[in-house]
Biopython code that builds the backbone (N, CA, C, O; Angstrom):
import numpy as np
from Bio.PDB.StructureBuilder import StructureBuilder

atoms = [
    (1, "UNK", "N", (85.361, 99.974, 82.552)),
    (1, "UNK", "CA", (84.770, 100.647, 83.680)),
    (1, "UNK", "C", (85.625, 100.355, 84.903)),
    (1, "UNK", "O", (86.085, 99.229, 85.091)),
    (2, "UNK", "N", (85.834, 101.357, 85.724)),
    (2, "UNK", "CA", (86.546, 101.187, 86.986)),
    (2, "UNK", "C", (85.537, 100.974, 88.099)),
    (2, "UNK", "O", (84.551, 101.704, 88.203)),
    (3, "UNK", "N", (85.783, 99.983, 88.922)),
    (3, "UNK", "CA", (84.950, 99.723, 90.080)),
    (3, "UNK", "C", (85.741, 100.188, 91.286)),
    (3, "UNK", "O", (86.859, 99.733, 91.527)),
    (4, "UNK", "N", (85.150, 101.096, 92.036)),
    (4, "UNK", "CA", (85.840, 101.727, 93.153)),
    (4, "UNK", "C", (85.145, 101.327, 94.441)),
    (4, "UNK", "O", (83.963, 101.611, 94.632)),
    (5, "UNK", "N", (85.876, 100.674, 95.316)),
    (5, "UNK", "CA", (85.351, 100.341, 96.636)),
    (5, "UNK", "C", (85.901, 101.361, 97.617)),
    (5, "UNK", "O", (87.096, 101.658, 97.603)),
    (6, "UNK", "N", (85.031, 101.904, 98.473)),
    (6, "UNK", "CA", (85.466, 102.939, 99.403)),
    (6, "UNK", "C", (84.805, 102.735, 100.753)),
    (6, "UNK", "O", (83.786, 102.054, 100.863)),
    (7, "UNK", "N", (85.398, 103.334, 101.783)),
    (7, "UNK", "CA", (84.840, 103.191, 103.124)),
    (7, "UNK", "C", (83.913, 104.364, 103.457)),
    (7, "UNK", "O", (83.656, 105.219, 102.610)),
    (8, "UNK", "N", (83.417, 104.397, 104.689)),
    (8, "UNK", "CA", (82.451, 105.412, 105.103)),
    (8, "UNK", "C", (83.017, 106.829, 105.051)),
    (8, "UNK", "O", (82.263, 107.786, 104.873)),
    (9, "UNK", "N", (84.334, 106.976, 105.204)),
    (9, "UNK", "CA", (84.942, 108.309, 105.169)),
    (9, "UNK", "C", (85.273, 108.757, 103.751)),
    (9, "UNK", "O", (85.688, 109.897, 103.544)),
    (10, "UNK", "N", (85.092, 107.863, 102.766)),
    (10, "UNK", "CA", (85.385, 108.202, 101.380)),
    (10, "UNK", "C", (86.752, 107.754, 100.910)),
    (10, "UNK", "O", (87.113, 107.998, 99.759)),
    (11, "UNK", "N", (87.530, 107.102, 101.774)),
    (11, "UNK", "CA", (88.845, 106.588, 101.373)),
    (11, "UNK", "C", (88.654, 105.452, 100.385)),
    (11, "UNK", "O", (87.850, 104.547, 100.610)),
    (12, "UNK", "N", (89.390, 105.504, 99.300)),
    (12, "UNK", "CA", (89.311, 104.469, 98.284)),
    (12, "UNK", "C", (90.126, 103.269, 98.736)),
    (12, "UNK", "O", (91.325, 103.375, 98.994)),
    (13, "UNK", "N", (89.455, 102.123, 98.830)),
    (13, "UNK", "CA", (90.094, 100.896, 99.290)),
    (13, "UNK", "C", (90.672, 100.085, 98.140)),
    (13, "UNK", "O", (91.743, 99.493, 98.272)),
    (14, "UNK", "N", (89.974, 100.057, 97.021)),
    (14, "UNK", "CA", (90.470, 99.310, 95.867)),
    (14, "UNK", "C", (89.836, 99.839, 94.599)),
    (14, "UNK", "O", (88.744, 100.406, 94.610)),
    (15, "UNK", "N", (90.556, 99.637, 93.500)),
    (15, "UNK", "CA", (90.075, 100.019, 92.177)),
    (15, "UNK", "C", (90.348, 98.842, 91.256)),
    (15, "UNK", "O", (91.472, 98.347, 91.170)),
    (16, "UNK", "N", (89.305, 98.404, 90.571)),
    (16, "UNK", "CA", (89.428, 97.271, 89.660)),
    (16, "UNK", "C", (88.797, 97.669, 88.334)),
    (16, "UNK", "O", (87.702, 98.230, 88.309)),
    (17, "UNK", "N", (89.479, 97.382, 87.238)),
    (17, "UNK", "CA", (88.888, 97.602, 85.920)),
    (17, "UNK", "C", (88.082, 96.364, 85.567)),
    (17, "UNK", "O", (88.577, 95.240, 85.647)),
    (18, "UNK", "N", (86.831, 96.585, 85.173)),
    (18, "UNK", "CA", (85.905, 95.481, 84.942)),
    (18, "UNK", "C", (85.184, 95.722, 83.629)),
    (18, "UNK", "O", (84.854, 96.861, 83.297)),
    (19, "UNK", "N", (84.941, 94.669, 82.891)),
    (19, "UNK", "CA", (84.365, 94.819, 81.563)),
    (19, "UNK", "C", (82.969, 94.210, 81.434)),
    (19, "UNK", "O", (82.481, 94.041, 80.317)),
    (20, "UNK", "N", (82.324, 93.882, 82.534)),
    (20, "UNK", "CA", (80.982, 93.300, 82.499)),
    (20, "UNK", "C", (79.928, 94.387, 82.730)),
    (20, "UNK", "O", (80.253, 95.519, 83.089)),
    (21, "UNK", "N", (78.679, 94.025, 82.520)),
    (21, "UNK", "CA", (77.575, 94.959, 82.699)),
    (21, "UNK", "C", (77.395, 95.312, 84.169)),
    (21, "UNK", "O", (77.749, 94.534, 85.054)),
    (22, "UNK", "N", (76.843, 96.491, 84.418)),
    (22, "UNK", "CA", (76.624, 96.968, 85.791)),
    (22, "UNK", "C", (75.732, 96.013, 86.581)),
    (22, "UNK", "O", (75.953, 95.825, 87.777)),
    (23, "UNK", "N", (74.742, 95.413, 85.951)),
    (23, "UNK", "CA", (73.836, 94.506, 86.667)),
    (23, "UNK", "C", (74.598, 93.318, 87.251)),
    (23, "UNK", "O", (74.274, 92.843, 88.339)),
    (24, "UNK", "N", (75.601, 92.843, 86.532)),
    (24, "UNK", "CA", (76.416, 91.740, 87.054)),
    (24, "UNK", "C", (77.206, 92.212, 88.273)),
    (24, "UNK", "O", (77.355, 91.480, 89.251)),
    (25, "UNK", "N", (77.705, 93.434, 88.202)),
    (25, "UNK", "CA", (78.465, 93.986, 89.331)),
    (25, "UNK", "C", (77.589, 94.107, 90.569)),
    (25, "UNK", "O", (78.034, 93.821, 91.680)),
    (26, "UNK", "N", (76.353, 94.528, 90.379)),
    (26, "UNK", "CA", (75.449, 94.663, 91.513)),
    (26, "UNK", "C", (75.179, 93.309, 92.161)),
    (26, "UNK", "O", (74.962, 93.228, 93.370)),
    (27, "UNK", "N", (75.193, 92.239, 91.354)),
    (27, "UNK", "CA", (75.034, 90.897, 91.908)),
    (27, "UNK", "C", (76.290, 90.465, 92.665)),
    (27, "UNK", "O", (76.204, 89.807, 93.702)),
    (28, "UNK", "N", (77.450, 90.839, 92.139)),
    (28, "UNK", "CA", (78.711, 90.459, 92.781)),
    (28, "UNK", "C", (78.958, 91.204, 94.084)),
    (28, "UNK", "O", (79.566, 90.654, 95.003)),
    (29, "UNK", "N", (78.499, 92.439, 94.177)),
    (29, "UNK", "CA", (78.761, 93.289, 95.343)),
    (29, "UNK", "C", (77.464, 93.806, 95.947)),
    (29, "UNK", "O", (77.289, 95.021, 96.033)),
    (30, "UNK", "N", (76.552, 92.944, 96.368)),
    (30, "UNK", "CA", (75.279, 93.422, 96.915)),
    (30, "UNK", "C", (75.483, 94.203, 98.209)),
    (30, "UNK", "O", (76.136, 93.728, 99.138)),
    (31, "UNK", "N", (74.918, 95.401, 98.255)),
    (31, "UNK", "CA", (74.986, 96.206, 99.467)),
    (31, "UNK", "C", (76.343, 96.785, 99.787)),
    (31, "UNK", "O", (76.524, 97.373, 100.853)),
    (32, "UNK", "N", (77.299, 96.636, 98.893)),
    (32, "UNK", "CA", (78.650, 97.163, 99.131)),
    (32, "UNK", "C", (78.728, 98.598, 98.642)),
    (32, "UNK", "O", (77.927, 99.015, 97.805)),
    (33, "UNK", "N", (79.679, 99.350, 99.154)),
    (33, "UNK", "CA", (79.881, 100.725, 98.708)),
    (33, "UNK", "C", (80.711, 100.705, 97.435)),
    (33, "UNK", "O", (81.940, 100.681, 97.492)),
    (34, "UNK", "N", (80.048, 100.715, 96.295)),
    (34, "UNK", "CA", (80.719, 100.611, 95.004)),
    (34, "UNK", "C", (80.288, 101.775, 94.126)),
    (34, "UNK", "O", (79.123, 102.174, 94.150)),
    (35, "UNK", "N", (81.192, 102.307, 93.373)),
    (35, "UNK", "CA", (80.938, 103.421, 92.477)),
    (35, "UNK", "C", (81.666, 103.146, 91.184)),
    (35, "UNK", "O", (82.813, 102.701, 91.215)),
    (36, "UNK", "N", (81.051, 103.391, 90.064)),
    (36, "UNK", "CA", (81.755, 103.167, 88.801)),
    (36, "UNK", "C", (82.046, 104.513, 88.145)),
    (36, "UNK", "O", (81.234, 105.436, 88.198)),
    (37, "UNK", "N", (83.203, 104.603, 87.537)),
    (37, "UNK", "CA", (83.647, 105.814, 86.850)),
    (37, "UNK", "C", (84.405, 105.402, 85.604)),
    (37, "UNK", "O", (84.932, 104.292, 85.528)),
    (38, "UNK", "N", (84.460, 106.292, 84.630)),
    (38, "UNK", "CA", (85.168, 106.002, 83.387)),
    (38, "UNK", "C", (86.428, 106.847, 83.243)),
    (38, "UNK", "O", (86.756, 107.295, 82.144)),
    (39, "UNK", "N", (87.118, 107.059, 84.329)),
    (39, "UNK", "CA", (88.386, 107.798, 84.286)),
    (39, "UNK", "C", (89.398, 107.115, 85.187)),
    (39, "UNK", "O", (89.051, 106.250, 85.991)),
    (40, "UNK", "N", (90.643, 107.511, 85.044)),
    (40, "UNK", "CA", (91.697, 106.955, 85.887)),
    (40, "UNK", "C", (91.439, 107.388, 87.330)),
    (40, "UNK", "O", (91.095, 108.541, 87.591)),
    (41, "UNK", "N", (91.606, 106.463, 88.246)),
    (41, "UNK", "CA", (91.340, 106.720, 89.662)),
    (41, "UNK", "C", (92.633, 106.545, 90.445)),
    (41, "UNK", "O", (93.356, 105.568, 90.250)),
    (42, "UNK", "N", (92.921, 107.490, 91.326)),
    (42, "UNK", "CA", (94.105, 107.424, 92.168)),
    (42, "UNK", "C", (93.670, 107.250, 93.616)),
    (42, "UNK", "O", (92.956, 108.093, 94.159)),
    (43, "UNK", "N", (94.098, 106.161, 94.242)),
    (43, "UNK", "CA", (93.747, 105.934, 95.638)),
    (43, "UNK", "C", (94.334, 107.003, 96.554)),
    (43, "UNK", "O", (93.765, 107.285, 97.608)),
    (44, "UNK", "N", (95.453, 107.598, 96.175)),
    (44, "UNK", "CA", (96.082, 108.595, 97.035)),
    (44, "UNK", "C", (95.588, 110.015, 96.776)),
    (44, "UNK", "O", (95.685, 110.863, 97.663)),
    (45, "UNK", "N", (95.064, 110.297, 95.587)),
    (45, "UNK", "CA", (94.684, 111.667, 95.234)),
    (45, "UNK", "C", (93.182, 111.883, 95.105)),
    (45, "UNK", "O", (92.740, 113.026, 94.988)),
    (46, "UNK", "N", (92.387, 110.819, 95.124)),
    (46, "UNK", "CA", (90.938, 110.929, 94.973)),
    (46, "UNK", "C", (90.233, 110.397, 96.211)),
    (46, "UNK", "O", (90.819, 109.674, 97.016)),
    (47, "UNK", "N", (88.970, 110.768, 96.347)),
    (47, "UNK", "CA", (88.119, 110.218, 97.400)),
    (47, "UNK", "C", (86.675, 110.279, 96.921)),
    (47, "UNK", "O", (86.382, 110.854, 95.872)),
    (48, "UNK", "N", (85.785, 109.688, 97.690)),
    (48, "UNK", "CA", (84.373, 109.649, 97.317)),
    (48, "UNK", "C", (83.569, 110.415, 98.358)),
    (48, "UNK", "O", (83.720, 110.209, 99.563)),
    (49, "UNK", "N", (82.711, 111.305, 97.865)),
    (49, "UNK", "CA", (81.819, 112.055, 98.741)),
    (49, "UNK", "C", (80.448, 112.092, 98.080)),
    (49, "UNK", "O", (80.321, 112.521, 96.933)),
    (50, "UNK", "N", (79.428, 111.646, 98.794)),
    (50, "UNK", "CA", (78.056, 111.606, 98.281)),
    (50, "UNK", "C", (78.005, 110.874, 96.938)),
    (50, "UNK", "O", (77.367, 111.333, 95.991)),
    (51, "UNK", "N", (78.691, 109.723, 96.875)),
    (51, "UNK", "CA", (78.753, 108.886, 95.672)),
    (51, "UNK", "C", (79.341, 109.596, 94.456)),
    (51, "UNK", "O", (79.042, 109.235, 93.318)),
    (52, "UNK", "N", (80.172, 110.598, 94.696)),
    (52, "UNK", "CA", (80.854, 111.298, 93.609)),
    (52, "UNK", "C", (82.364, 111.187, 93.820)),
    (52, "UNK", "O", (82.865, 111.400, 94.924)),
    (53, "UNK", "N", (83.067, 110.856, 92.763)),
    (53, "UNK", "CA", (84.520, 110.771, 92.822)),
    (53, "UNK", "C", (85.097, 112.176, 92.695)),
    (53, "UNK", "O", (84.833, 112.877, 91.718)),
    (54, "UNK", "N", (85.882, 112.583, 93.683)),
    (54, "UNK", "CA", (86.451, 113.931, 93.726)),
    (54, "UNK", "C", (87.949, 113.859, 93.954)),
    (54, "UNK", "O", (88.460, 112.869, 94.476)),
    (55, "UNK", "N", (88.644, 114.905, 93.561)),
    (55, "UNK", "CA", (90.063, 115.039, 93.886)),
    (55, "UNK", "C", (90.171, 115.538, 95.316)),
    (55, "UNK", "O", (89.422, 116.423, 95.729)),
    (56, "UNK", "N", (91.112, 114.967, 96.077)),
    (56, "UNK", "CA", (91.315, 115.424, 97.449)),
    (56, "UNK", "C", (91.801, 116.872, 97.420)),
    (56, "UNK", "O", (92.678, 117.207, 96.624)),
    (57, "UNK", "N", (91.247, 117.739, 98.277)),
    (57, "UNK", "CA", (91.680, 119.136, 98.288)),
    (57, "UNK", "C", (93.073, 119.289, 98.895)),
    (57, "UNK", "O", (93.524, 118.461, 99.686)),
    (58, "UNK", "N", (93.736, 120.370, 98.501)),
    (58, "UNK", "CA", (95.036, 120.683, 99.087)),
    (58, "UNK", "C", (94.865, 121.012, 100.562)),
    (58, "UNK", "O", (93.808, 121.480, 100.984)),
    (59, "UNK", "N", (95.890, 120.769, 101.325)),
    (59, "UNK", "CA", (95.864, 121.034, 102.754)),
    (59, "UNK", "C", (95.776, 122.537, 103.025)),
    (59, "UNK", "O", (96.394, 123.327, 102.310)),
    (60, "UNK", "N", (95.014, 122.944, 104.051)),
    (60, "UNK", "CA", (94.966, 124.357, 104.423)),
    (60, "UNK", "C", (96.155, 124.785, 105.282)),
    (60, "UNK", "O", (96.261, 125.953, 105.655)),
    (61, "UNK", "N", (97.048, 123.849, 105.595)),
    (61, "UNK", "CA", (98.175, 124.108, 106.492)),
    (61, "UNK", "C", (99.267, 124.903, 105.769)),
    (61, "UNK", "O", (99.538, 124.687, 104.588)),
    (62, "UNK", "N", (99.875, 125.811, 106.498)),
    (62, "UNK", "CA", (101.019, 126.579, 105.983)),
    (62, "UNK", "C", (102.018, 126.763, 107.118)),
    (62, "UNK", "O", (101.634, 126.896, 108.281)),
    (63, "UNK", "N", (103.299, 126.769, 106.771)),
    (63, "UNK", "CA", (104.369, 127.000, 107.750)),
    (63, "UNK", "C", (104.808, 128.453, 107.618)),
    (63, "UNK", "O", (105.220, 128.890, 106.544)),
    (64, "UNK", "N", (104.716, 129.189, 108.706)),
    (64, "UNK", "CA", (105.167, 130.591, 108.750)),
    (64, "UNK", "C", (106.213, 130.680, 109.840)),
    (64, "UNK", "O", (105.884, 130.711, 111.026)),
    (65, "UNK", "N", (107.477, 130.721, 109.438)),
    (65, "UNK", "CA", (108.553, 130.698, 110.425)),
    (65, "UNK", "C", (108.553, 129.377, 111.153)),
    (65, "UNK", "O", (108.755, 128.325, 110.545)),
    (66, "UNK", "N", (108.325, 129.423, 112.465)),
    (66, "UNK", "CA", (108.279, 128.201, 113.270)),
    (66, "UNK", "C", (106.850, 127.857, 113.684)),
    (66, "UNK", "O", (106.641, 127.118, 114.646)),
    (67, "UNK", "N", (105.867, 128.393, 112.956)),
    (67, "UNK", "CA", (104.462, 128.188, 113.321)),
    (67, "UNK", "C", (103.718, 127.486, 112.188)),
    (67, "UNK", "O", (103.793, 127.899, 111.030)),
    (68, "UNK", "N", (102.995, 126.413, 112.540)),
    (68, "UNK", "CA", (102.091, 125.746, 111.608)),
    (68, "UNK", "C", (100.726, 126.399, 111.754)),
    (68, "UNK", "O", (100.122, 126.361, 112.827)),
    (69, "UNK", "N", (100.240, 127.000, 110.669)),
    (69, "UNK", "CA", (98.944, 127.672, 110.684)),
    (69, "UNK", "C", (97.923, 126.850, 109.912)),
    (69, "UNK", "O", (98.281, 126.092, 109.010)),
    (70, "UNK", "N", (96.662, 126.999, 110.265)),
    (70, "UNK", "CA", (95.582, 126.357, 109.527)),
    (70, "UNK", "C", (95.448, 124.863, 109.756)),
    (70, "UNK", "O", (94.845, 124.168, 108.939)),
    (71, "UNK", "N", (95.997, 124.355, 110.849)),
    (71, "UNK", "CA", (95.910, 122.920, 111.140)),
    (71, "UNK", "C", (94.522, 122.628, 111.702)),
    (71, "UNK", "O", (94.173, 123.146, 112.762)),
    (72, "UNK", "N", (93.718, 121.806, 111.014)),
    (72, "UNK", "CA", (92.367, 121.519, 111.502)),
    (72, "UNK", "C", (92.387, 120.726, 112.815)),
    (72, "UNK", "O", (93.297, 119.935, 113.060)),
    (73, "UNK", "N", (91.380, 120.950, 113.644)),
    (73, "UNK", "CA", (91.226, 120.155, 114.869)),
    (73, "UNK", "C", (91.088, 118.692, 114.485)),
    (73, "UNK", "O", (90.380, 118.353, 113.537)),
    (74, "UNK", "N", (91.765, 117.834, 115.222)),
    (74, "UNK", "CA", (91.719, 116.404, 114.953)),
    (74, "UNK", "C", (92.776, 115.918, 113.973)),
    (74, "UNK", "O", (92.918, 114.714, 113.758)),
    (75, "UNK", "N", (93.518, 116.847, 113.378)),
    (75, "UNK", "CA", (94.583, 116.453, 112.447)),
    (75, "UNK", "C", (95.699, 115.745, 113.209)),
    (75, "UNK", "O", (95.937, 116.030, 114.383)),
    (76, "UNK", "N", (96.370, 114.836, 112.545)),
    (76, "UNK", "CA", (97.524, 114.137, 113.112)),
    (76, "UNK", "C", (98.767, 114.868, 112.610)),
    (76, "UNK", "O", (98.994, 114.948, 111.403)),
    (77, "UNK", "N", (99.567, 115.399, 113.522)),
    (77, "UNK", "CA", (100.791, 116.130, 113.186)),
    (77, "UNK", "C", (101.971, 115.250, 113.532)),
    (77, "UNK", "O", (102.130, 114.821, 114.675)),
    (78, "UNK", "N", (102.793, 114.987, 112.540)),
    (78, "UNK", "CA", (103.992, 114.162, 112.730)),
    (78, "UNK", "C", (105.222, 115.050, 112.706)),
    (78, "UNK", "O", (105.385, 115.878, 111.809)),
    (79, "UNK", "N", (106.085, 114.875, 113.692)),
    (79, "UNK", "CA", (107.410, 115.499, 113.711)),
    (79, "UNK", "C", (108.382, 114.330, 113.736)),
    (79, "UNK", "O", (108.523, 113.644, 114.749)),
    (80, "UNK", "N", (109.048, 114.114, 112.614)),
    (80, "UNK", "CA", (109.833, 112.906, 112.400)),
    (80, "UNK", "C", (108.946, 111.693, 112.678)),
    (80, "UNK", "O", (107.970, 111.493, 111.954)),
    (81, "UNK", "N", (109.232, 110.888, 113.676)),
    (81, "UNK", "CA", (108.433, 109.680, 113.938)),
    (81, "UNK", "C", (107.451, 109.836, 115.102)),
    (81, "UNK", "O", (106.760, 108.882, 115.460)),
    (82, "UNK", "N", (107.383, 111.028, 115.692)),
    (82, "UNK", "CA", (106.494, 111.282, 116.823)),
    (82, "UNK", "C", (105.225, 111.984, 116.331)),
    (82, "UNK", "O", (105.312, 112.932, 115.550)),
    (83, "UNK", "N", (104.047, 111.529, 116.778)),
    (83, "UNK", "CA", (102.813, 112.162, 116.317)),
    (83, "UNK", "C", (102.064, 112.824, 117.471)),
    (83, "UNK", "O", (102.187, 112.439, 118.634)),
    (84, "UNK", "N", (101.280, 113.840, 117.096)),
    (84, "UNK", "CA", (100.488, 114.616, 118.044)),
    (84, "UNK", "C", (99.119, 114.851, 117.423)),
    (84, "UNK", "O", (98.992, 114.894, 116.199)),
    (85, "UNK", "N", (98.101, 115.003, 118.250)),
    (85, "UNK", "CA", (96.759, 115.302, 117.775)),
    (85, "UNK", "C", (96.523, 116.804, 117.918)),
    (85, "UNK", "O", (96.685, 117.362, 119.003)),
    (86, "UNK", "N", (96.142, 117.454, 116.822)),
    (86, "UNK", "CA", (95.955, 118.909, 116.829)),
    (86, "UNK", "C", (94.609, 119.288, 117.408)),
    (86, "UNK", "O", (93.631, 118.556, 117.258)),
    (87, "UNK", "N", (94.560, 120.438, 118.073)),
    (87, "UNK", "CA", (93.307, 120.914, 118.668)),
    (87, "UNK", "C", (92.675, 122.051, 117.865)),
    (87, "UNK", "O", (91.670, 122.621, 118.289)),
    (88, "UNK", "N", (93.256, 122.387, 116.706)),
    (88, "UNK", "CA", (92.690, 123.434, 115.859)),
    (88, "UNK", "C", (93.335, 124.789, 116.031)),
    (88, "UNK", "O", (92.965, 125.743, 115.347)),
    (89, "UNK", "N", (94.302, 124.889, 116.940)),
    (89, "UNK", "CA", (95.008, 126.157, 117.124)),
    (89, "UNK", "C", (96.347, 126.113, 116.396)),
    (89, "UNK", "O", (96.795, 125.048, 115.972)),
    (90, "UNK", "N", (96.981, 127.273, 116.254)),
    (90, "UNK", "CA", (98.311, 127.312, 115.647)),
    (90, "UNK", "C", (99.281, 126.482, 116.482)),
    (90, "UNK", "O", (99.139, 126.375, 117.700)),
    (91, "UNK", "N", (100.262, 125.902, 115.811)),
    (91, "UNK", "CA", (101.242, 125.063, 116.500)),
    (91, "UNK", "C", (102.609, 125.702, 116.347)),
    (91, "UNK", "O", (103.128, 125.822, 115.237)),
    (92, "UNK", "N", (103.188, 126.110, 117.463)),
    (92, "UNK", "CA", (104.530, 126.682, 117.435)),
    (92, "UNK", "C", (105.534, 125.561, 117.667)),
    (92, "UNK", "O", (105.482, 124.857, 118.675)),
    (93, "UNK", "N", (106.442, 125.411, 116.722)),
    (93, "UNK", "CA", (107.448, 124.357, 116.808)),
    (93, "UNK", "C", (108.636, 124.842, 117.626)),
    (93, "UNK", "O", (109.192, 125.909, 117.365)),
    (94, "UNK", "N", (109.020, 124.040, 118.624)),
    (94, "UNK", "CA", (110.186, 124.344, 119.442)),
    (94, "UNK", "C", (110.980, 123.062, 119.601)),
    (94, "UNK", "O", (110.438, 122.020, 119.971)),
    (95, "UNK", "N", (112.260, 123.150, 119.321)),
    (95, "UNK", "CA", (113.117, 121.975, 119.405)),
    (95, "UNK", "C", (114.314, 122.275, 120.279)),
    (95, "UNK", "O", (114.884, 123.365, 120.229)),
    (96, "UNK", "N", (114.687, 121.291, 121.080)),
    (96, "UNK", "CA", (115.827, 121.422, 121.984)),
    (96, "UNK", "C", (117.140, 121.412, 121.217)),
    (96, "UNK", "O", (118.078, 122.127, 121.571)),
    (97, "UNK", "N", (117.208, 120.589, 120.147)),
    (97, "UNK", "CA", (118.450, 120.425, 119.392)),
    (97, "UNK", "C", (118.318, 121.012, 117.995)),
    (97, "UNK", "O", (117.259, 120.940, 117.370)),
    (98, "UNK", "N", (119.406, 121.589, 117.521)),
    (98, "UNK", "CA", (119.429, 122.100, 116.151)),
    (98, "UNK", "C", (119.407, 120.928, 115.184)),
    (98, "UNK", "O", (119.921, 119.849, 115.479)),
    (99, "UNK", "N", (118.799, 121.160, 114.015)),
    (99, "UNK", "CA", (118.760, 120.110, 113.015)),
    (99, "UNK", "C", (117.600, 120.275, 112.057)),
    (99, "UNK", "O", (116.915, 121.297, 112.049)),
    (100, "UNK", "N", (117.396, 119.251, 111.255)),
    (100, "UNK", "CA", (116.302, 119.199, 110.286)),
    (100, "UNK", "C", (115.216, 118.267, 110.835)),
    (100, "UNK", "O", (115.506, 117.175, 111.323)),
    (101, "UNK", "N", (113.988, 118.710, 110.748)),
    (101, "UNK", "CA", (112.867, 117.916, 111.232)),
    (101, "UNK", "C", (111.826, 117.802, 110.120)),
    (101, "UNK", "O", (111.433, 118.796, 109.509)),
    (102, "UNK", "N", (111.394, 116.581, 109.876)),
    (102, "UNK", "CA", (110.369, 116.342, 108.853)),
    (102, "UNK", "C", (108.994, 116.507, 109.507)),
    (102, "UNK", "O", (108.679, 115.837, 110.491)),
    (103, "UNK", "N", (108.184, 117.405, 108.949)),
    (103, "UNK", "CA", (106.860, 117.701, 109.474)),
    (103, "UNK", "C", (105.827, 117.184, 108.465)),
    (103, "UNK", "O", (105.941, 117.433, 107.265)),
    (104, "UNK", "N", (104.815, 116.461, 108.970)),
    (104, "UNK", "CA", (103.715, 116.007, 108.108)),
    (104, "UNK", "C", (102.416, 116.192, 108.877)),
    (104, "UNK", "O", (102.328, 115.860, 110.059)),
    (105, "UNK", "N", (101.409, 116.726, 108.193)),
    (105, "UNK", "CA", (100.086, 116.910, 108.800)),
    (105, "UNK", "C", (99.086, 116.107, 107.979)),
    (105, "UNK", "O", (98.951, 116.304, 106.772)),
    (106, "UNK", "N", (98.384, 115.195, 108.656)),
    (106, "UNK", "CA", (97.364, 114.361, 108.020)),
    (106, "UNK", "C", (95.997, 114.796, 108.526)),
    (106, "UNK", "O", (95.754, 114.811, 109.733)),
    (107, "UNK", "N", (95.105, 115.151, 107.609)),
    (107, "UNK", "CA", (93.743, 115.552, 107.978)),
    (107, "UNK", "C", (92.823, 115.208, 106.813)),
    (107, "UNK", "O", (92.693, 115.979, 105.863)),
    (108, "UNK", "N", (92.196, 114.062, 106.895)),
    (108, "UNK", "CA", (91.328, 113.571, 105.818)),
    (108, "UNK", "C", (90.137, 114.496, 105.614)),
    (108, "UNK", "O", (89.549, 114.932, 106.604)),
    (109, "UNK", "N", (89.751, 114.818, 104.381)),
    (109, "UNK", "CA", (90.211, 114.282, 103.111)),
    (109, "UNK", "C", (91.311, 115.109, 102.455)),
    (109, "UNK", "O", (91.659, 114.870, 101.299)),
    (110, "UNK", "N", (91.864, 116.084, 103.186)),
    (110, "UNK", "CA", (92.919, 116.918, 102.606)),
    (110, "UNK", "C", (94.151, 116.088, 102.252)),
    (110, "UNK", "O", (94.437, 115.079, 102.896)),
    (111, "UNK", "N", (94.867, 116.518, 101.237)),
    (111, "UNK", "CA", (96.168, 115.921, 100.932)),
    (111, "UNK", "C", (97.082, 116.200, 102.124)),
    (111, "UNK", "O", (96.935, 117.226, 102.789)),
    (112, "UNK", "N", (98.005, 115.314, 102.394)),
    (112, "UNK", "CA", (98.938, 115.533, 103.494)),
    (112, "UNK", "C", (99.797, 116.759, 103.201)),
    (112, "UNK", "O", (100.183, 117.003, 102.057)),
    (113, "UNK", "N", (100.087, 117.520, 104.241)),
    (113, "UNK", "CA", (101.019, 118.636, 104.151)),
    (113, "UNK", "C", (102.360, 118.135, 104.642)),
    (113, "UNK", "O", (102.432, 117.522, 105.708)),
    (114, "UNK", "N", (103.426, 118.379, 103.893)),
    (114, "UNK", "CA", (104.758, 117.940, 104.312)),
    (114, "UNK", "C", (105.769, 119.057, 104.076)),
    (114, "UNK", "O", (105.699, 119.789, 103.089)),
    (115, "UNK", "N", (106.699, 119.163, 105.000)),
    (115, "UNK", "CA", (107.804, 120.113, 104.846)),
    (115, "UNK", "C", (108.954, 119.673, 105.728)),
    (115, "UNK", "O", (108.802, 118.774, 106.555)),
    (116, "UNK", "N", (110.082, 120.294, 105.559)),
    (116, "UNK", "CA", (111.237, 120.078, 106.429)),
    (116, "UNK", "C", (111.503, 121.393, 107.150)),
    (116, "UNK", "O", (111.650, 122.442, 106.523)),
    (117, "UNK", "N", (111.561, 121.320, 108.467)),
    (117, "UNK", "CA", (111.837, 122.490, 109.287)),
    (117, "UNK", "C", (113.278, 122.407, 109.775)),
    (117, "UNK", "O", (113.727, 121.364, 110.250)),
    (118, "UNK", "N", (113.989, 123.511, 109.654)),
    (118, "UNK", "CA", (115.370, 123.573, 110.120)),
    (118, "UNK", "C", (115.485, 124.680, 111.153)),
    (118, "UNK", "O", (115.085, 125.820, 110.916)),
    (119, "UNK", "N", (116.047, 124.317, 112.318)),
    (119, "UNK", "CA", (116.246, 125.368, 113.334)),
    (119, "UNK", "C", (117.712, 125.548, 113.629)),
    (119, "UNK", "O", (118.077, 126.384, 114.455)),
]
sb = StructureBuilder()
sb.init_structure("model")
sb.init_model(0)
sb.init_chain("A")
sb.init_seg("    ")
for serial, (resi, resn, name, xyz) in enumerate(atoms, 1):
    if name == "N":
        sb.init_residue(resn, " ", resi, " ")
    sb.init_atom(name, np.array(xyz, "f"), 0.0, 1.0, " ", f" {name:<3s}", serial, name[0])
structure = sb.get_structure()
């Protein structure tokens, strides 16, 4: 049995394989957010919602030319090492210098969106 500890947002904090009865686990982790499942668990690809283990959905973000579409409000947008907080509107990318820029959009529980933009 896999014991999955997760936080209030559903992020998986740890996964431990345990071979004891559930009653023993309840004694070991009283009042903790624990869920047991009988499948492989990925901390990066899964999350917990309403005590159910789910796969994280794909990001709704898409790059169209120099515009990031579908970026949810509150998402963290990274351009190389600089981050910005999205307000839910389309984001038009403008760069002073030509080159390659690594773009990443983080918006829990969606999988991160990543691409390389070249201008």
